[in-house]
Steps between C-alpha positions, in 0.01 A plus 500: 500500500259771395124459544269654242291790614126420481233757456166449677338606170631208300237295313328235708676216326836629627390531864516232763217252444503425873413861592233514238344170617497631859330821394233313307429273800395796717130548542260650754278267699145446376240713682275233657233758594392527138283254309643336190261718296623820664869400449427432130333842460788662685753340269318612186457858632868520591592386148274766351645779713857386421413529130376855573830589667384483859653308794272330748497376857237256630346528846616858553429643846370857494554765770142444622578134572298364206671265258456553131503184285730665249661841459671615182744786451534646156814658358332840529435444875129424473374251761230251414330264748339184369247317715457137396160340536472128424129452558171677562516407867855644522380831357189522720699421819749782436393855572844643579609565143385865490772571766769411241420799277678735742825323417498488119445698182293220348301204636402182317314185581659190341277196460499164321282476194251282694400788729203709377644851455163673537529471879811718505471881544513708183727759652800264517729346238438148395748228399417145400789258551616139513844359579637585159399859447237766553299762315379838615128515424440840665743773585460649848442866570819685598522648849856635533666467835624804685876535488560409866283187479667396173843532663387301806351215295794491258748477791292218653502330157882533475545363850275204433674425166843516668377269775383247243842511332671452832278202581590346163871557547513380863180304580578427867602853596164667546265375766144403408270805464783755529451642152 
């Protein structure tokens, strides 16, 4: 009895529905450190950057130990850090954001439409977002990274992205905080 040879590139309707269902069931755990407003802004910003051809990672740890709310990598290799502020108090309490500029080509603040944007610095990019999308209101100034720093941040990005894929594929295999 001969078995037909199946290509992995067959249309979805010809693949195993069990494998597809399993893949769709995979998801990362919700980050409980973020407020619902911040998570909504993050979702909208990630959608915007995906439309622009960038890939993003939330809660990205930089070499200096700081954690960027969101980092995006463009197809051309440009790195963008997006700092999410959900309230005036959140913005006023955070004075570490200037340290992020050493690790990106562009820096944005992303805020909900309820936050008054006049409190944000003029020398940063500005995005207004909700859970369904986002809009860039002000482009940031470019400050290109040096080649060695770009390579280091890009390698860290690749490692973090691979770690997230590993965690999705085998949730119990990586101990808490290892990535």
